C-alpha positions as CSV (number, residue, x, y, z in Angstrom):
1,M,0.1,0.0,0.1
2,A,1.4,3.4,-1.2
3,G,1.8,6.1,1.4
4,F,-1.0,8.7,1.7
5,D,0.6,11.7,3.2
6,G,0.0,13.9,0.1
7,L,-3.3,13.0,-0.3
8,T,-4.3,13.2,3.5
9,H,-2.6,16.5,3.7
10,F,-4.7,17.8,0.9
11,L,-7.8,16.8,2.2
12,E,-7.2,18.3,5.7
13,N,-6.0,21.4,4.1
14,Y,-9.3,22.4,2.4
15,E,-13.0,22.3,3.7
16,K,-14.6,22.7,0.4
17,F,-14.3,20.1,-2.7
18,I,-15.3,19.5,-6.2
19,L,-15.0,15.9,-7.3
20,T,-14.7,15.2,-11.0
21,A,-13.9,12.1,-13.2
22,H,-13.0,11.3,-16.9
23,E,-15.3,11.8,-19.8
24,T,-17.8,9.2,-20.2
25,P,-17.4,7.9,-16.7
26,D,-17.5,4.5,-16.2
27,G,-18.1,1.9,-13.3
28,D,-14.8,3.1,-11.3
29,A,-15.0,7.0,-12.1
30,V,-18.8,7.0,-10.8
31,G,-18.1,4.4,-7.7
32,S,-15.1,6.3,-6.7
33,E,-16.9,9.5,-7.0
34,C,-19.9,8.6,-4.9
35,A,-17.8,7.0,-2.5
36,L,-15.5,9.8,-1.8
37,F,-18.4,12.1,-2.0
38,L,-19.9,10.3,1.0
39,A,-16.8,10.0,2.9
40,L,-15.9,13.6,2.8
41,Q,-19.2,14.6,4.0
42,S,-18.9,12.5,6.7
43,L,-15.9,14.2,7.9
44,G,-18.0,17.6,7.4
45,K,-16.8,18.9,4.2
46,T,-18.9,20.5,1.8
47,V,-18.8,18.6,-1.5
48,L,-19.9,19.2,-4.9
49,L,-19.9,16.7,-7.9
50,Y,-19.4,17.8,-11.7
51,N,-18.7,15.5,-14.7
52,S,-18.3,16.9,-18.3
53,D,-20.8,13.9,-19.5
54,P,-23.9,12.4,-17.7
55,I,-23.5,8.9,-16.1
56,A,-25.2,6.1,-17.6
57,H,-28.8,5.2,-16.0
58,K,-27.3,1.7,-14.5
59,Y,-25.4,3.6,-11.9
60,S,-28.2,5.7,-10.8
61,F,-28.6,3.0,-7.8
62,L,-25.5,4.7,-6.1
63,G,-26.0,6.6,-3.0
64,C,-25.0,9.9,-4.6
65,A,-25.9,9.5,-8.5
66,D,-28.4,12.0,-8.3
67,K,-25.9,14.6,-7.2
68,I,-23.7,14.3,-9.9
69,V,-24.0,17.5,-12.3
70,T,-23.3,17.4,-15.9
71,L,-21.4,20.6,-16.2
72,K,-22.3,22.5,-19.4
73,E,-22.1,26.2,-18.3
74,E,-19.9,28.6,-15.8
75,S,-23.7,29.5,-14.3
76,Q,-23.9,26.3,-12.8
77,L,-20.7,26.7,-10.3
78,P,-21.0,28.1,-7.0
79,E,-20.6,31.8,-6.5
80,D,-17.6,30.8,-4.0
81,I,-15.9,28.4,-6.4
82,A,-12.6,30.1,-5.6
83,D,-12.8,28.4,-2.0
84,Y,-13.0,25.1,-3.3
85,A,-10.1,22.6,-4.2
86,L,-10.7,19.9,-7.3
87,L,-10.1,16.2,-6.5
88,I,-9.6,14.5,-10.0
89,L,-10.5,10.5,-10.0
90,D,-9.9,7.8,-12.1
91,T,-7.6,9.7,-14.5
92,N,-4.4,11.5,-14.5
93,D,-4.8,13.4,-17.9
94,L,-6.3,16.7,-17.5
95,H,-7.5,16.6,-21.2
96,N,-9.7,13.6,-20.4
97,I,-11.8,15.6,-17.8
98,G,-13.6,17.8,-20.4
99,V,-15.4,20.8,-19.8
100,V,-14.4,20.7,-16.1
101,A,-11.0,21.7,-17.4
102,E,-12.2,24.6,-18.6
103,L,-14.7,25.9,-16.4
104,V,-13.5,24.7,-13.1
105,L,-9.7,24.0,-12.8
106,P,-8.6,27.7,-13.5
107,R,-11.2,28.8,-10.7
108,V,-10.1,26.5,-7.7
109,K,-7.5,26.9,-5.3
110,A,-5.7,23.5,-5.9
111,Y,-6.3,20.2,-7.6
112,F,-5.2,16.9,-6.7
113,I,-5.3,13.5,-8.6
114,V,-6.0,10.1,-7.5
115,D,-5.8,7.1,-9.9
116,H,-4.3,3.8,-10.8
117,H,-3.4,4.2,-14.5
118,E,0.0,4.3,-15.9
119,S,1.5,8.0,-16.0
120,E,4.5,10.2,-16.2
121,E,6.9,10.2,-13.0
122,D,6.5,13.7,-12.4
123,I,2.7,13.4,-12.4
124,I,2.9,10.5,-10.0
125,E,5.4,12.8,-7.4
126,V,2.8,15.6,-6.8
127,N,-0.5,13.1,-6.7
128,H,-1.5,9.9,-5.6
129,I,-1.3,7.5,-8.5
130,E,-1.1,3.6,-7.7
131,E,-0.4,1.9,-11.0
132,S,-0.6,-1.7,-9.3
133,A,-4.0,-1.1,-7.9
134,S,-6.9,-2.7,-9.8
135,S,-8.9,0.6,-9.6
136,T,-9.5,3.9,-8.1
137,C,-11.9,2.6,-5.6
138,E,-9.5,-0.1,-4.5
139,I,-7.2,2.9,-3.7
140,L,-10.2,4.9,-1.8
141,F,-10.6,1.8,0.4
142,E,-7.3,2.1,1.5
143,L,-7.5,5.6,2.1
144,F,-10.9,5.3,4.4
145,E,-9.1,2.6,6.3
146,K,-6.2,4.7,7.0
147,L,-8.5,7.9,7.9
148,E,-10.8,5.5,10.0
149,I,-13.6,6.6,8.2
150,E,-16.9,4.5,8.8
151,I,-17.6,2.7,5.6
152,T,-21.1,2.6,5.5
153,L,-23.4,0.5,3.0
154,P,-23.8,3.3,0.4
155,I,-20.0,3.7,0.5
156,A,-19.3,-0.1,0.4
157,E,-21.7,-0.3,-2.6
158,A,-19.8,2.3,-4.4
159,L,-16.4,0.8,-3.9
160,F,-17.7,-2.6,-5.1
161,T,-19.1,-1.2,-8.2
162,G,-15.8,0.6,-9.3
163,I,-13.7,-2.8,-8.3
164,V,-15.9,-5.1,-10.0
165,Y,-16.2,-2.8,-13.2
166,D,-12.4,-2.1,-13.5
167,T,-11.5,-5.6,-12.7
168,G,-13.8,-7.2,-15.4
169,S,-15.5,-9.1,-12.3
170,F,-12.1,-9.9,-11.0
171,I,-10.4,-11.3,-13.9
172,Y,-8.4,-8.6,-15.1
173,P,-4.4,-8.5,-14.7
174,K,-4.3,-6.2,-11.6
175,T,-6.8,-8.2,-9.6
176,T,-4.6,-9.2,-6.6
177,P,-5.4,-11.2,-3.3
178,R,-5.9,-7.7,-1.9
179,T,-8.6,-6.9,-4.3
180,F,-10.5,-9.8,-3.4
181,M,-9.9,-9.3,0.6
182,I,-11.5,-5.8,0.2
183,A,-14.4,-7.4,-1.8
184,Y,-14.9,-9.7,1.2
185,I,-14.8,-6.9,3.6
186,L,-17.4,-4.9,1.4
187,S,-19.6,-7.9,1.4
188,K,-19.3,-8.5,5.1
189,I,-20.7,-4.8,5.3
190,G,-23.9,-5.8,3.4
191,V,-22.8,-5.2,-0.2
192,N,-25.0,-8.1,-2.5
193,P,-22.5,-9.0,-5.2
194,N,-25.5,-10.4,-7.4
195,K,-27.2,-7.0,-7.2
196,I,-24.2,-5.3,-8.0
197,Y,-23.6,-7.4,-11.1
198,Q,-27.3,-7.1,-12.1
199,K,-27.1,-3.3,-12.1
200,I,-23.7,-2.9,-13.9
201,Y,-24.2,-5.7,-16.5
202,E,-28.1,-6.4,-16.7
203,S,-29.7,-3.0,-16.6
204,N,-29.4,-1.8,-20.2
205,S,-32.6,-0.8,-22.0
206,V,-34.0,-2.6,-25.1
207,S,-32.8,0.4,-27.1
208,A,-29.1,-0.6,-25.9
209,L,-29.9,-4.3,-27.1
210,R,-30.8,-2.6,-30.6
211,L,-27.6,-0.9,-30.9
212,Q,-25.4,-3.9,-29.9
213,S,-26.8,-5.4,-32.8
214,K,-26.0,-2.6,-35.1
215,V,-22.6,-2.5,-33.6
216,L,-21.9,-6.1,-33.9
217,S,-22.8,-6.1,-37.5
218,T,-19.8,-3.6,-38.1
219,L,-17.2,-6.1,-36.8
220,E,-14.0,-6.4,-38.9
221,L,-11.3,-8.9,-38.5
222,F,-7.5,-8.1,-39.2
223,Y,-4.1,-9.7,-38.8
224,D,-5.2,-13.3,-39.2
225,Q,-8.3,-12.7,-37.3
226,H,-6.5,-11.5,-33.9
227,V,-7.7,-8.0,-34.0
228,A,-11.4,-7.0,-33.9
229,A,-12.8,-3.7,-34.8
230,Q,-16.1,-2.4,-34.3
231,T,-17.9,1.0,-35.0
232,M,-20.5,2.8,-33.8
233,T,-21.8,6.1,-35.2
234,K,-24.3,8.6,-33.9
235,E,-26.8,7.6,-36.4
236,M,-26.8,4.2,-35.0
237,I,-27.3,5.7,-31.6
238,F,-30.3,7.7,-33.1
239,E,-31.9,5.1,-34.9
240,C,-32.2,2.7,-31.9
241,G,-33.3,5.5,-29.3
242,A,-30.3,4.7,-27.1
243,I,-27.8,6.7,-25.3
244,Y,-23.9,6.5,-25.7
245,E,-23.2,5.5,-22.5
246,E,-24.8,2.0,-22.8
247,A,-22.2,0.8,-25.4
248,D,-19.4,1.1,-22.8
249,A,-19.4,-2.7,-22.6
250,L,-19.5,-3.7,-26.4
251,I,-15.6,-3.6,-26.6
252,N,-15.5,-6.7,-24.8
253,V,-17.6,-8.7,-26.7
254,P,-14.8,-9.7,-29.2
255,L,-12.4,-10.7,-26.7
256,K,-14.7,-13.9,-25.7
257,S,-13.4,-15.5,-29.1
258,E,-10.0,-17.3,-28.0
259,S,-8.0,-15.8,-31.3
260,I,-8.8,-12.4,-30.8
261,R,-6.0,-10.4,-28.8
262,V,-6.9,-7.0,-29.4
263,S,-10.7,-5.4,-29.5
264,L,-10.8,-1.9,-31.2
265,F,-14.1,0.0,-30.7
266,F,-14.3,3.6,-32.6
267,K,-17.4,5.0,-31.5
268,E,-19.3,8.4,-31.9
269,N,-21.4,10.1,-29.4
270,E,-24.6,12.1,-30.1
271,A,-22.4,15.3,-30.9
272,G,-20.2,13.5,-33.5
273,I,-17.0,13.3,-31.2
274,L,-15.0,10.1,-31.9
275,R,-13.3,8.0,-29.3
276,C,-11.1,4.7,-29.7
277,S,-11.4,2.3,-26.7
278,L,-8.7,-0.4,-27.0
279,R,-8.6,-3.7,-25.0
280,S,-5.9,-6.4,-25.4
281,K,-4.9,-9.9,-24.1
282,G,-1.3,-10.8,-23.2
283,N,1.8,-8.8,-24.1
284,I,0.2,-6.3,-26.1
285,N,0.2,-2.6,-24.6
286,V,-2.5,-0.8,-25.7
287,A,-2.1,2.0,-23.2
288,E,1.3,2.8,-25.3
289,I,-0.9,3.4,-28.6
290,A,-3.6,5.5,-26.7
291,Q,-0.8,7.9,-25.2
292,T,0.5,8.4,-28.9
293,Y,-2.9,10.1,-29.4
294,G,-3.2,12.3,-26.1
295,G,-5.1,9.2,-24.2
296,G,-4.2,6.8,-21.8
297,G,-5.2,3.8,-19.7
298,H,-3.9,0.5,-18.6
299,K,-1.6,-1.9,-20.5
300,T,-4.8,-4.0,-21.3
301,A,-7.4,-1.4,-21.4
302,A,-7.1,2.4,-22.9
303,G,-8.8,5.0,-24.9
304,F,-8.4,8.3,-26.4
305,K,-10.3,11.0,-28.5
306,S,-9.7,11.1,-32.1
307,I,-8.9,14.2,-34.3
308,W,-9.0,12.3,-37.1
309,P,-12.1,10.8,-39.4
310,L,-12.6,7.3,-38.6
311,E,-11.1,5.8,-41.5
312,T,-8.0,7.4,-41.0
313,I,-7.6,6.7,-37.2
314,K,-8.7,3.2,-38.0
315,Q,-5.7,2.7,-40.0
316,K,-3.3,4.4,-37.9
317,V,-4.1,2.2,-35.0
318,L,-3.9,-0.9,-37.3
319,D,-0.3,0.3,-38.2
320,K,0.6,0.7,-34.6
321,L,-0.4,-3.0,-33.9
322,L,1.4,-4.3,-36.9
323,P,4.8,-5.0,-35.1
324,Y,2.9,-7.3,-32.4
325,F,1.6,-9.4,-35.2
326,M,4.8,-9.5,-37.3
327,E,6.8,-10.5,-34.5
328,S,4.4,-13.6,-33.8
329,K,4.6,-15.1,-37.2
């Protein structure tokens, strides 16, 4: 367990906090926001939650989901925002917090990052980043233990949600015995693992099912069927009556095939912004590829926002992957 001196000093130094996470927040992002929101409130702190994108409906069961504001304009901010400090969760990339970087970051007293993704050494030194942790929620559990914060059932459910999501239900490489021990403790507090699984993976709409059908129909295979690529356009979203956030798990579908070593998902949101998500098995470091294009993530799970059209960025990513498959021949 890494030392928490920098983070605890930051929390002790301020009384008002704004929490945020990365664009298109996933289970670990939302779970860590909700857990830390409730924990800081229990310490008597004033806490606000702002994200650049809305959270998926499936996370609405979490204790503070209704407190998360989708930030669009300056008028939504408190008049005394200069008295607040910003905590950035589940990303160490300031370009990955969307409009929060533009509207909040320049106006607060200070900011601090709590994250578990690979990062540059200078960022690690001045923030709290544990690259070996399974999730940001795992880090927060350790923090709450250190600070002797009572982990109530709502906090426990938020933490468990983040851990389950970011470990792929306890199968991804960063899952450790400590991860299982934390899950055990959270379940003893009262978390129902079946309930959390159903909320995360079995709560999408029928519209999302239709969207999945359309996305799967775009499946392309490359490099002797070792790389799968799927595409989602904004038109597909509108045609199905779905929402962008409901497609977050579709990138994992191709990986269920034994031969697929990399899954790529090129996806437009309703505004036409194109992002690329990457997942891999084995020794293929997709985080390095994402970092090339201004993104980041884990060795086996990463993503970035594209400034190029779909076919251009698809070819660029495939070119980056080529050396892995040349070596395997």
